[in-house]
mmCIF file of the N, C-alpha and C atoms, coordinates in Angstrom:
data_MODEL
# 
_entry.id   MODEL 
# 
loop_
_atom_site.group_PDB 
_atom_site.id 
_atom_site.type_symbol 
_atom_site.label_atom_id 
_atom_site.label_alt_id 
_atom_site.label_comp_id 
_atom_site.label_asym_id 
_atom_site.label_entity_id 
_atom_site.label_seq_id 
_atom_site.pdbx_PDB_ins_code 
_atom_site.Cartn_x 
_atom_site.Cartn_y 
_atom_site.Cartn_z 
_atom_site.occupancy 
_atom_site.B_iso_or_equiv 
_atom_site.pdbx_formal_charge 
_atom_site.auth_seq_id 
_atom_site.auth_comp_id 
_atom_site.auth_asym_id 
_atom_site.auth_atom_id 
_atom_site.pdbx_PDB_model_num 
ATOM 1   N N  . MET A 1 1  ? -10.196 -187.832 -75.896 1.00 0.00 ? 1  MET A N  1 
ATOM 2   C CA . MET A 1 1  ? -10.741 -186.935 -76.912 1.00 0.00 ? 1  MET A CA 1 
ATOM 3   C C  . MET A 1 1  ? -11.757 -187.704 -77.732 1.00 0.00 ? 1  MET A C  1 
ATOM 4   N N  . ARG A 1 2  ? -11.378 -188.821 -78.093 1.00 0.00 ? 2  ARG A N  1 
ATOM 5   C CA . ARG A 1 2  ? -12.407 -189.696 -79.117 1.00 0.00 ? 2  ARG A CA 1 
ATOM 6   C C  . ARG A 1 2  ? -13.773 -189.848 -78.447 1.00 0.00 ? 2  ARG A C  1 
ATOM 7   N N  . GLU A 1 3  ? -13.532 -190.244 -77.097 1.00 0.00 ? 3  GLU A N  1 
ATOM 8   C CA . GLU A 1 3  ? -14.738 -190.443 -76.284 1.00 0.00 ? 3  GLU A CA 1 
ATOM 9   C C  . GLU A 1 3  ? -15.877 -189.377 -76.203 1.00 0.00 ? 3  GLU A C  1 
ATOM 10  N N  . ALA A 1 4  ? -15.122 -187.972 -76.316 1.00 0.00 ? 4  ALA A N  1 
ATOM 11  C CA . ALA A 1 4  ? -15.993 -186.830 -75.998 1.00 0.00 ? 4  ALA A CA 1 
ATOM 12  C C  . ALA A 1 4  ? -16.756 -186.530 -77.390 1.00 0.00 ? 4  ALA A C  1 
ATOM 13  N N  . LEU A 1 5  ? -16.255 -187.239 -78.692 1.00 0.00 ? 5  LEU A N  1 
ATOM 14  C CA . LEU A 1 5  ? -16.882 -186.884 -79.745 1.00 0.00 ? 5  LEU A CA 1 
ATOM 15  C C  . LEU A 1 5  ? -18.416 -187.065 -79.883 1.00 0.00 ? 5  LEU A C  1 
ATOM 16  N N  . SER A 1 6  ? -18.911 -187.894 -79.010 1.00 0.00 ? 6  SER A N  1 
ATOM 17  C CA . SER A 1 6  ? -20.150 -188.264 -79.032 1.00 0.00 ? 6  SER A CA 1 
ATOM 18  C C  . SER A 1 6  ? -20.960 -186.971 -78.692 1.00 0.00 ? 6  SER A C  1 
ATOM 19  N N  . SER A 1 7  ? -20.352 -186.121 -77.765 1.00 0.00 ? 7  SER A N  1 
ATOM 20  C CA . SER A 1 7  ? -20.942 -185.098 -77.223 1.00 0.00 ? 7  SER A CA 1 
ATOM 21  C C  . SER A 1 7  ? -21.444 -183.669 -78.398 1.00 0.00 ? 7  SER A C  1 
ATOM 22  N N  . VAL A 1 8  ? -20.864 -184.095 -79.418 1.00 0.00 ? 8  VAL A N  1 
ATOM 23  C CA . VAL A 1 8  ? -20.935 -183.199 -80.620 1.00 0.00 ? 8  VAL A CA 1 
ATOM 24  C C  . VAL A 1 8  ? -22.104 -183.638 -81.561 1.00 0.00 ? 8  VAL A C  1 
ATOM 25  N N  . GLU A 1 9  ? -23.098 -182.684 -81.310 1.00 0.00 ? 9  GLU A N  1 
ATOM 26  C CA . GLU A 1 9  ? -24.373 -183.184 -82.166 1.00 0.00 ? 9  GLU A CA 1 
ATOM 27  C C  . GLU A 1 9  ? -24.304 -183.087 -83.612 1.00 0.00 ? 9  GLU A C  1 
ATOM 28  N N  . ASP A 1 10 ? -23.562 -181.886 -84.022 1.00 0.00 ? 10 ASP A N  1 
ATOM 29  C CA . ASP A 1 10 ? -23.503 -181.783 -85.483 1.00 0.00 ? 10 ASP A CA 1 
ATOM 30  C C  . ASP A 1 10 ? -22.606 -182.604 -86.001 1.00 0.00 ? 10 ASP A C  1 
ATOM 31  N N  . ALA A 1 11 ? -23.112 -183.382 -87.285 1.00 0.00 ? 11 ALA A N  1 
ATOM 32  C CA . ALA A 1 11 ? -22.151 -184.356 -87.873 1.00 0.00 ? 11 ALA A CA 1 
ATOM 33  C C  . ALA A 1 11 ? -20.791 -183.881 -88.627 1.00 0.00 ? 11 ALA A C  1 
ATOM 34  N N  . ASP A 1 12 ? -21.111 -182.460 -89.090 1.00 0.00 ? 12 ASP A N  1 
ATOM 35  C CA . ASP A 1 12 ? -19.831 -181.737 -89.664 1.00 0.00 ? 12 ASP A CA 1 
ATOM 36  C C  . ASP A 1 12 ? -18.880 -181.488 -88.672 1.00 0.00 ? 12 ASP A C  1 
ATOM 37  N N  . ASP A 1 13 ? -19.334 -180.913 -87.699 1.00 0.00 ? 13 ASP A N  1 
ATOM 38  C CA . ASP A 1 13 ? -18.371 -180.571 -86.651 1.00 0.00 ? 13 ASP A CA 1 
ATOM 39  C C  . ASP A 1 13 ? -17.879 -181.651 -86.089 1.00 0.00 ? 13 ASP A C  1 
ATOM 40  N N  . ARG A 1 14 ? -18.564 -182.964 -85.767 1.00 0.00 ? 14 ARG A N  1 
ATOM 41  C CA . ARG A 1 14 ? -17.942 -184.250 -85.395 1.00 0.00 ? 14 ARG A CA 1 
ATOM 42  C C  . ARG A 1 14 ? -16.684 -184.585 -86.321 1.00 0.00 ? 14 ARG A C  1 
ATOM 43  N N  . GLU A 1 15 ? -17.151 -184.688 -87.634 1.00 0.00 ? 15 GLU A N  1 
ATOM 44  C CA . GLU A 1 15 ? -15.922 -185.034 -88.683 1.00 0.00 ? 15 GLU A CA 1 
ATOM 45  C C  . GLU A 1 15 ? -14.870 -184.114 -88.427 1.00 0.00 ? 15 GLU A C  1 
ATOM 46  N N  . ASP A 1 16 ? -15.403 -182.770 -88.332 1.00 0.00 ? 16 ASP A N  1 
ATOM 47  C CA . ASP A 1 16 ? -13.907 -182.083 -88.373 1.00 0.00 ? 16 ASP A CA 1 
ATOM 48  C C  . ASP A 1 16 ? -13.072 -182.068 -87.158 1.00 0.00 ? 16 ASP A C  1 
ATOM 49  N N  . VAL A 1 17 ? -13.743 -182.306 -85.980 1.00 0.00 ? 17 VAL A N  1 
ATOM 50  C CA . VAL A 1 17 ? -12.792 -182.752 -84.643 1.00 0.00 ? 17 VAL A CA 1 
ATOM 51  C C  . VAL A 1 17 ? -12.138 -184.172 -84.833 1.00 0.00 ? 17 VAL A C  1 
ATOM 52  N N  . SER A 1 18 ? -12.873 -184.963 -85.370 1.00 0.00 ? 18 SER A N  1 
ATOM 53  C CA . SER A 1 18 ? -12.208 -186.361 -85.558 1.00 0.00 ? 18 SER A CA 1 
ATOM 54  C C  . SER A 1 18 ? -11.076 -186.217 -86.439 1.00 0.00 ? 18 SER A C  1 
ATOM 55  N N  . HIS A 1 19 ? -11.059 -185.228 -87.632 1.00 0.00 ? 19 HIS A N  1 
ATOM 56  C CA . HIS A 1 19 ? -9.893  -185.301 -88.405 1.00 0.00 ? 19 HIS A CA 1 
ATOM 57  C C  . HIS A 1 19 ? -8.767  -184.431 -87.761 1.00 0.00 ? 19 HIS A C  1 
ATOM 58  N N  . ALA A 1 20 ? -9.206  -183.395 -87.004 1.00 0.00 ? 20 ALA A N  1 
ATOM 59  C CA . ALA A 1 20 ? -8.255  -182.804 -86.127 1.00 0.00 ? 20 ALA A CA 1 
ATOM 60  C C  . ALA A 1 20 ? -7.443  -183.892 -85.224 1.00 0.00 ? 20 ALA A C  1 
ATOM 61  N N  . ILE A 1 21 ? -8.209  -184.690 -84.600 1.00 0.00 ? 21 ILE A N  1 
ATOM 62  C CA . ILE A 1 21 ? -7.477  -185.716 -83.795 1.00 0.00 ? 21 ILE A CA 1 
ATOM 63  C C  . ILE A 1 21 ? -6.651  -186.467 -84.475 1.00 0.00 ? 21 ILE A C  1 
ATOM 64  N N  . GLN A 1 22 ? -7.061  -186.884 -85.626 1.00 0.00 ? 22 GLN A N  1 
ATOM 65  C CA . GLN A 1 22 ? -6.351  -187.872 -86.525 1.00 0.00 ? 22 GLN A CA 1 
ATOM 66  C C  . GLN A 1 22 ? -5.062  -187.078 -86.749 1.00 0.00 ? 22 GLN A C  1 
ATOM 67  N N  . GLU A 1 23 ? -5.140  -185.846 -87.247 1.00 0.00 ? 23 GLU A N  1 
ATOM 68  C CA . GLU A 1 23 ? -3.892  -185.045 -87.755 1.00 0.00 ? 23 GLU A CA 1 
ATOM 69  C C  . GLU A 1 23 ? -2.974  -184.948 -86.643 1.00 0.00 ? 23 GLU A C  1 
ATOM 70  N N  . LEU A 1 24 ? -3.378  -184.841 -85.482 1.00 0.00 ? 24 LEU A N  1 
ATOM 71  C CA . LEU A 1 24 ? -2.671  -184.577 -84.395 1.00 0.00 ? 24 LEU A CA 1 
ATOM 72  C C  . LEU A 1 24 ? -1.750  -185.900 -83.887 1.00 0.00 ? 24 LEU A C  1 
ATOM 73  N N  . GLU A 1 25 ? -2.513  -186.935 -83.935 1.00 0.00 ? 25 GLU A N  1 
ATOM 74  C CA . GLU A 1 25 ? -1.844  -188.462 -83.797 1.00 0.00 ? 25 GLU A CA 1 
ATOM 75  C C  . GLU A 1 25 ? -0.802  -188.658 -84.661 1.00 0.00 ? 25 GLU A C  1 
ATOM 76  N N  . LEU A 1 26 ? -1.069  -188.070 -85.846 1.00 0.00 ? 26 LEU A N  1 
ATOM 77  C CA . LEU A 1 26 ? -0.017  -188.156 -86.975 1.00 0.00 ? 26 LEU A CA 1 
ATOM 78  C C  . LEU A 1 26 ? 1.215   -187.378 -86.821 1.00 0.00 ? 26 LEU A C  1 
ATOM 79  N N  . ALA A 1 27 ? 1.035   -186.338 -86.300 1.00 0.00 ? 27 ALA A N  1 
ATOM 80  C CA . ALA A 1 27 ? 2.199   -185.420 -85.890 1.00 0.00 ? 27 ALA A CA 1 
ATOM 81  C C  . ALA A 1 27 ? 2.925   -185.938 -84.929 1.00 0.00 ? 27 ALA A C  1 
ATOM 82  N N  . VAL A 1 28 ? 2.080   -186.752 -84.021 1.00 0.00 ? 28 VAL A N  1 
ATOM 83  C CA . VAL A 1 28 ? 3.058   -187.185 -82.749 1.00 0.00 ? 28 VAL A CA 1 
ATOM 84  C C  . VAL A 1 28 ? 3.795   -188.365 -83.146 1.00 0.00 ? 28 VAL A C  1 
ATOM 85  N N  . GLU A 1 29 ? 3.058   -189.126 -83.998 1.00 0.00 ? 29 GLU A N  1 
ATOM 86  C CA . GLU A 1 29 ? 3.942   -190.372 -84.487 1.00 0.00 ? 29 GLU A CA 1 
ATOM 87  C C  . GLU A 1 29 ? 5.038   -189.995 -85.404 1.00 0.00 ? 29 GLU A C  1 
ATOM 88  N N  . ASP A 1 30 ? 4.920   -188.789 -86.062 1.00 0.00 ? 30 ASP A N  1 
ATOM 89  C CA . ASP A 1 30 ? 6.201   -188.359 -86.968 1.00 0.00 ? 30 ASP A CA 1 
ATOM 90  C C  . ASP A 1 30 ? 7.137   -187.762 -86.071 1.00 0.00 ? 30 ASP A C  1 
ATOM 91  N N  . ASN A 1 31 ? 7.021   -187.544 -84.828 1.00 0.00 ? 31 ASN A N  1 
ATOM 92  C CA . ASN A 1 31 ? 7.752   -186.832 -83.646 1.00 0.00 ? 31 ASN A CA 1 
ATOM 93  C C  . ASN A 1 31 ? 7.961   -185.572 -84.019 1.00 0.00 ? 31 ASN A C  1 
ATOM 94  N N  . ASP A 1 32 ? 7.073   -184.818 -84.920 1.00 0.00 ? 32 ASP A N  1 
ATOM 95  C CA . ASP A 1 32 ? 7.054   -183.472 -85.449 1.00 0.00 ? 32 ASP A CA 1 
ATOM 96  C C  . ASP A 1 32 ? 6.579   -182.344 -84.468 1.00 0.00 ? 32 ASP A C  1 
ATOM 97  N N  . ALA A 1 33 ? 7.624   -181.596 -83.530 1.00 0.00 ? 33 ALA A N  1 
ATOM 98  C CA . ALA A 1 33 ? 7.070   -180.928 -82.552 1.00 0.00 ? 33 ALA A CA 1 
ATOM 99  C C  . ALA A 1 33 ? 6.226   -179.784 -82.930 1.00 0.00 ? 33 ALA A C  1 
ATOM 100 N N  . GLU A 1 34 ? 6.777   -179.169 -84.227 1.00 0.00 ? 34 GLU A N  1 
ATOM 101 C CA . GLU A 1 34 ? 6.145   -177.965 -84.565 1.00 0.00 ? 34 GLU A CA 1 
ATOM 102 C C  . GLU A 1 34 ? 4.732   -178.544 -85.150 1.00 0.00 ? 34 GLU A C  1 
ATOM 103 N N  . ALA A 1 35 ? 4.508   -179.507 -85.847 1.00 0.00 ? 35 ALA A N  1 
ATOM 104 C CA . ALA A 1 35 ? 3.196   -179.746 -86.241 1.00 0.00 ? 35 ALA A CA 1 
ATOM 105 C C  . ALA A 1 35 ? 2.258   -180.328 -85.077 1.00 0.00 ? 35 ALA A C  1 
ATOM 106 N N  . VAL A 1 36 ? 3.076   -180.865 -84.010 1.00 0.00 ? 36 VAL A N  1 
ATOM 107 C CA . VAL A 1 36 ? 2.212   -181.061 -82.718 1.00 0.00 ? 36 VAL A CA 1 
ATOM 108 C C  . VAL A 1 36 ? 1.550   -179.980 -82.189 1.00 0.00 ? 36 VAL A C  1 
ATOM 109 N N  . GLU A 1 37 ? 2.253   -178.868 -82.033 1.00 0.00 ? 37 GLU A N  1 
ATOM 110 C CA . GLU A 1 37 ? 1.853   -177.724 -81.435 1.00 0.00 ? 37 GLU A CA 1 
ATOM 111 C C  . GLU A 1 37 ? 0.952   -177.077 -82.242 1.00 0.00 ? 37 GLU A C  1 
ATOM 112 N N  . GLN A 1 38 ? 0.898   -177.061 -83.462 1.00 0.00 ? 38 GLN A N  1 
ATOM 113 C CA . GLN A 1 38 ? 0.139   -176.426 -84.591 1.00 0.00 ? 38 GLN A CA 1 
ATOM 114 C C  . GLN A 1 38 ? -1.343  -177.197 -84.356 1.00 0.00 ? 38 GLN A C  1 
ATOM 115 N N  . ARG A 1 39 ? -1.254  -178.597 -84.550 1.00 0.00 ? 39 ARG A N  1 
ATOM 116 C CA . ARG A 1 39 ? -2.662  -179.385 -84.527 1.00 0.00 ? 39 ARG A CA 1 
ATOM 117 C C  . ARG A 1 39 ? -3.289  -179.296 -82.984 1.00 0.00 ? 39 ARG A C  1 
ATOM 118 N N  . ALA A 1 40 ? -2.492  -179.206 -81.880 1.00 0.00 ? 40 ALA A N  1 
ATOM 119 C CA . ALA A 1 40 ? -3.053  -179.147 -80.497 1.00 0.00 ? 40 ALA A CA 1 
ATOM 120 C C  . ALA A 1 40 ? -3.552  -177.930 -80.415 1.00 0.00 ? 40 ALA A C  1 
ATOM 121 N N  . GLY A 1 41 ? -3.069  -176.825 -81.029 1.00 0.00 ? 41 GLY A N  1 
ATOM 122 C CA . GLY A 1 41 ? -3.989  -175.479 -81.034 1.00 0.00 ? 41 GLY A CA 1 
ATOM 123 C C  . GLY A 1 41 ? -5.096  -175.382 -81.996 1.00 0.00 ? 41 GLY A C  1 
ATOM 124 N N  . ARG A 1 42 ? -5.008  -176.229 -83.179 1.00 0.00 ? 42 ARG A N  1 
ATOM 125 C CA . ARG A 1 42 ? -6.339  -176.238 -83.760 1.00 0.00 ? 42 ARG A CA 1 
ATOM 126 C C  . ARG A 1 42 ? -7.524  -177.038 -82.954 1.00 0.00 ? 42 ARG A C  1 
ATOM 127 N N  . LEU A 1 43 ? -7.019  -178.093 -82.632 1.00 0.00 ? 43 LEU A N  1 
ATOM 128 C CA . LEU A 1 43 ? -7.821  -178.782 -81.915 1.00 0.00 ? 43 LEU A CA 1 
ATOM 129 C C  . LEU A 1 43 ? -8.624  -178.253 -80.924 1.00 0.00 ? 43 LEU A C  1 
ATOM 130 N N  . LYS A 1 44 ? -7.830  -177.482 -80.102 1.00 0.00 ? 44 LYS A N  1 
ATOM 131 C CA . LYS A 1 44 ? -8.270  -176.945 -78.846 1.00 0.00 ? 44 LYS A CA 1 
ATOM 132 C C  . LYS A 1 44 ? -9.448  -175.627 -79.480 1.00 0.00 ? 44 LYS A C  1 
ATOM 133 N N  . ARG A 1 45 ? -8.886  -175.039 -80.504 1.00 0.00 ? 45 ARG A N  1 
ATOM 134 C CA . ARG A 1 45 ? -9.985  -174.084 -81.070 1.00 0.00 ? 45 ARG A CA 1 
ATOM 135 C C  . ARG A 1 45 ? -11.320 -174.704 -81.685 1.00 0.00 ? 45 ARG A C  1 
ATOM 136 N N  . LEU A 1 46 ? -11.166 -175.848 -82.407 1.00 0.00 ? 46 LEU A N  1 
ATOM 137 C CA . LEU A 1 46 ? -12.214 -176.445 -82.750 1.00 0.00 ? 46 LEU A CA 1 
ATOM 138 C C  . LEU A 1 46 ? -13.083 -176.906 -81.406 1.00 0.00 ? 46 LEU A C  1 
ATOM 139 N N  . GLY A 1 47 ? -12.539 -177.331 -80.501 1.00 0.00 ? 47 GLY A N  1 
ATOM 140 C CA . GLY A 1 47 ? -13.122 -177.758 -79.292 1.00 0.00 ? 47 GLY A CA 1 
ATOM 141 C C  . GLY A 1 47 ? -14.053 -176.624 -78.885 1.00 0.00 ? 47 GLY A C  1 
ATOM 142 N N  . SER A 1 48 ? -13.457 -175.396 -78.847 1.00 0.00 ? 48 SER A N  1 
ATOM 143 C CA . SER A 1 48 ? -14.210 -174.318 -78.329 1.00 0.00 ? 48 SER A CA 1 
ATOM 144 C C  . SER A 1 48 ? -15.526 -173.770 -79.281 1.00 0.00 ? 48 SER A C  1 
ATOM 145 N N  . ARG A 1 49 ? -15.041 -173.917 -80.586 1.00 0.00 ? 49 ARG A N  1 
ATOM 146 C CA . ARG A 1 49 ? -15.948 -173.410 -81.432 1.00 0.00 ? 49 ARG A CA 1 
ATOM 147 C C  . ARG A 1 49 ? -17.426 -174.331 -81.543 1.00 0.00 ? 49 ARG A C  1 
ATOM 148 N N  . VAL A 1 50 ? -17.106 -175.676 -81.354 1.00 0.00 ? 50 VAL A N  1 
ATOM 149 C CA . VAL A 1 50 ? -18.437 -176.439 -81.343 1.00 0.00 ? 50 VAL A CA 1 
ATOM 150 C C  . VAL A 1 50 ? -19.257 -176.353 -80.290 1.00 0.00 ? 50 VAL A C  1 
ATOM 151 N N  . GLY A 1 51 ? -18.535 -175.658 -79.076 1.00 0.00 ? 51 GLY A N  1 
ATOM 152 C CA . GLY A 1 51 ? -19.544 -175.316 -77.977 1.00 0.00 ? 51 GLY A CA 1 
ATOM 153 C C  . GLY A 1 51 ? -19.894 -176.644 -77.121 1.00 0.00 ? 51 GLY A C  1 
ATOM 154 N N  . SER A 1 52 ? -19.101 -177.733 -77.066 1.00 0.00 ? 52 SER A N  1 
ATOM 155 C CA . SER A 1 52 ? -19.512 -178.719 -76.330 1.00 0.00 ? 52 SER A CA 1 
ATOM 156 C C  . SER A 1 52 ? -18.492 -178.737 -75.275 1.00 0.00 ? 52 SER A C  1 
ATOM 157 N N  . THR A 1 53 ? -18.936 -178.517 -74.152 1.00 0.00 ? 53 THR A N  1 
ATOM 158 C CA . THR A 1 53 ? -18.086 -178.570 -72.552 1.00 0.00 ? 53 THR A CA 1 
ATOM 159 C C  . THR A 1 53 ? -17.365 -179.799 -72.600 1.00 0.00 ? 53 THR A C  1 
ATOM 160 N N  . VAL A 1 54 ? -18.055 -180.865 -72.837 1.00 0.00 ? 54 VAL A N  1 
ATOM 161 C CA . VAL A 1 54 ? -17.382 -182.214 -72.510 1.00 0.00 ? 54 VAL A CA 1 
ATOM 162 C C  . VAL A 1 54 ? -16.120 -182.205 -73.591 1.00 0.00 ? 54 VAL A C  1 
ATOM 163 N N  . LEU A 1 55 ? -16.239 -181.930 -74.974 1.00 0.00 ? 55 LEU A N  1 
ATOM 164 C CA . LEU A 1 55 ? -15.281 -181.964 -75.724 1.00 0.00 ? 55 LEU A CA 1 
ATOM 165 C C  . LEU A 1 55 ? -14.365 -180.786 -75.373 1.00 0.00 ? 55 LEU A C  1 
ATOM 166 N N  . THR A 1 56 ? -14.613 -179.654 -75.276 1.00 0.00 ? 56 THR A N  1 
ATOM 167 C CA . THR A 1 56 ? -13.785 -178.627 -74.987 1.00 0.00 ? 56 THR A CA 1 
ATOM 168 C C  . THR A 1 56 ? -12.824 -179.148 -73.727 1.00 0.00 ? 56 THR A C  1 
ATOM 169 N N  . THR A 1 57 ? -13.157 -179.756 -72.642 1.00 0.00 ? 57 THR A N  1 
ATOM 170 C CA . THR A 1 57 ? -12.558 -180.224 -71.459 1.00 0.00 ? 57 THR A CA 1 
ATOM 171 C C  . THR A 1 57 ? -11.806 -181.183 -71.946 1.00 0.00 ? 57 THR A C  1 
ATOM 172 N N  . ALA A 1 58 ? -12.155 -182.273 -72.378 1.00 0.00 ? 58 ALA A N  1 
ATOM 173 C CA . ALA A 1 58 ? -11.408 -183.529 -73.135 1.00 0.00 ? 58 ALA A CA 1 
ATOM 174 C C  . ALA A 1 58 ? -10.445 -182.996 -74.053 1.00 0.00 ? 58 ALA A C  1 
ATOM 175 N N  . THR A 1 59 ? -10.470 -182.247 -74.674 1.00 0.00 ? 59 THR A N  1 
ATOM 176 C CA . THR A 1 59 ? -9.496  -181.607 -75.710 1.00 0.00 ? 59 THR A CA 1 
ATOM 177 C C  . THR A 1 59 ? -8.573  -180.831 -75.241 1.00 0.00 ? 59 THR A C  1 
ATOM 178 N N  . ALA A 1 60 ? -8.766  -180.020 -74.034 1.00 0.00 ? 60 ALA A N  1 
ATOM 179 C CA . ALA A 1 60 ? -7.783  -179.221 -73.335 1.00 0.00 ? 60 ALA A CA 1 
ATOM 180 C C  . ALA A 1 60 ? -7.006  -180.080 -72.627 1.00 0.00 ? 60 ALA A C  1 
ATOM 181 N N  . ALA A 1 61 ? -7.596  -180.872 -72.041 1.00 0.00 ? 61 ALA A N  1 
ATOM 182 C CA . ALA A 1 61 ? -6.660  -182.090 -71.045 1.00 0.00 ? 61 ALA A CA 1 
ATOM 183 C C  . ALA A 1 61 ? -5.813  -183.009 -71.985 1.00 0.00 ? 61 ALA A C  1 
ATOM 184 N N  . GLY A 1 62 ? -6.335  -183.448 -73.245 1.00 0.00 ? 62 GLY A N  1 
ATOM 185 C CA . GLY A 1 62 ? -5.768  -184.352 -74.096 1.00 0.00 ? 62 GLY A CA 1 
ATOM 186 C C  . GLY A 1 62 ? -4.509  -183.655 -74.726 1.00 0.00 ? 62 GLY A C  1 
ATOM 187 N N  . THR A 1 63 ? -4.671  -182.489 -75.211 1.00 0.00 ? 63 THR A N  1 
ATOM 188 C CA . THR A 1 63 ? -3.713  -181.607 -75.843 1.00 0.00 ? 63 THR A CA 1 
ATOM 189 C C  . THR A 1 63 ? -2.665  -181.310 -75.263 1.00 0.00 ? 63 THR A C  1 
ATOM 190 N N  . ASN A 1 64 ? -3.054  -180.956 -73.788 1.00 0.00 ? 64 ASN A N  1 
ATOM 191 C CA . ASN A 1 64 ? -1.816  -180.514 -72.830 1.00 0.00 ? 64 ASN A CA 1 
ATOM 192 C C  . ASN A 1 64 ? -0.984  -181.672 -72.515 1.00 0.00 ? 64 ASN A C  1 
ATOM 193 N N  . GLN A 1 65 ? -1.665  -182.984 -72.353 1.00 0.00 ? 65 GLN A N  1 
ATOM 194 C CA . GLN A 1 65 ? -0.872  -184.096 -72.139 1.00 0.00 ? 65 GLN A CA 1 
ATOM 195 C C  . GLN A 1 65 ? -0.090  -184.242 -73.355 1.00 0.00 ? 65 GLN A C  1 
ATOM 196 N N  . VAL A 1 66 ? -0.309  -184.453 -74.449 1.00 0.00 ? 66 VAL A N  1 
ATOM 197 C CA . VAL A 1 66 ? 0.291   -184.621 -75.617 1.00 0.00 ? 66 VAL A CA 1 
ATOM 198 C C  . VAL A 1 66 ? 1.481   -183.582 -75.703 1.00 0.00 ? 66 VAL A C  1 
ATOM 199 N N  . LEU A 1 67 ? 1.170   -182.292 -75.387 1.00 0.00 ? 67 LEU A N  1 
ATOM 200 C CA . LEU A 1 67 ? 2.187   -181.477 -75.641 1.00 0.00 ? 67 LEU A CA 1 
ATOM 201 C C  . LEU A 1 67 ? 3.309   -181.711 -74.396 1.00 0.00 ? 67 LEU A C  1 
ATOM 202 N N  . GLN A 1 68 ? 2.865   -182.273 -73.161 1.00 0.00 ? 68 GLN A N  1 
ATOM 203 C CA . GLN A 1 68 ? 3.843   -182.441 -72.091 1.00 0.00 ? 68 GLN A CA 1 
ATOM 204 C C  . GLN A 1 68 ? 4.573   -183.688 -72.586 1.00 0.00 ? 68 GLN A C  1 
ATOM 205 N N  . ALA A 1 69 ? 3.918   -184.495 -73.148 1.00 0.00 ? 69 ALA A N  1 
ATOM 206 C CA . ALA A 1 69 ? 4.937   -185.516 -73.674 1.00 0.00 ? 69 ALA A CA 1 
ATOM 207 C C  . ALA A 1 69 ? 5.902   -185.617 -74.711 1.00 0.00 ? 69 ALA A C  1 
ATOM 208 N N  . CYS A 1 70 ? 5.483   -184.360 -75.327 1.00 0.00 ? 70 CYS A N  1 
ATOM 209 C CA . CYS A 1 70 ? 6.520   -184.065 -76.370 1.00 0.00 ? 70 CYS A CA 1 
ATOM 210 C C  . CYS A 1 70 ? 7.589   -183.127 -76.035 1.00 0.00 ? 70 CYS A C  1 
ATOM 211 N N  . GLY A 1 71 ? 7.378   -182.651 -74.654 1.00 0.00 ? 71 GLY A N  1 
ATOM 212 C CA . GLY A 1 71 ? 8.351   -181.850 -74.234 1.00 0.00 ? 71 GLY A CA 1 
ATOM 213 C C  . GLY A 1 71 ? 8.048   -180.387 -74.644 1.00 0.00 ? 71 GLY A C  1 
ATOM 214 N N  . LEU A 1 72 ? 6.777   -180.045 -74.890 1.00 0.00 ? 72 LEU A N  1 
ATOM 215 C CA . LEU A 1 72 ? 6.338   -178.708 -75.574 1.00 0.00 ? 72 LEU A CA 1 
ATOM 216 C C  . LEU A 1 72 ? 5.735   -177.807 -74.629 1.00 0.00 ? 72 LEU A C  1 
ATOM 217 N N  . ALA A 1 73 ? 5.231   -178.421 -73.409 1.00 0.00 ? 73 ALA A N  1 
ATOM 218 C CA . ALA A 1 73 ? 4.395   -177.530 -72.567 1.00 0.00 ? 73 ALA A CA 1 
ATOM 219 C C  . ALA A 1 73 ? 5.118   -177.514 -71.124 1.00 0.00 ? 73 ALA A C  1 
# 
């Protein structure tokens, strides 16, 4: 997901997505299933909002992998 950040042209959007990725990573580290699910959903919505196909694809794939790894998908 972080690799796809370069496809986001707007600096504010890039910062929002980067922050959301960071929050997801922290939720995974804390092994907090509810927070992981919430953060993954937020990240997917952000990916769609910023309109970057590369980011949307990477975000969907990445969050699905995280949810599967945590037994949530």
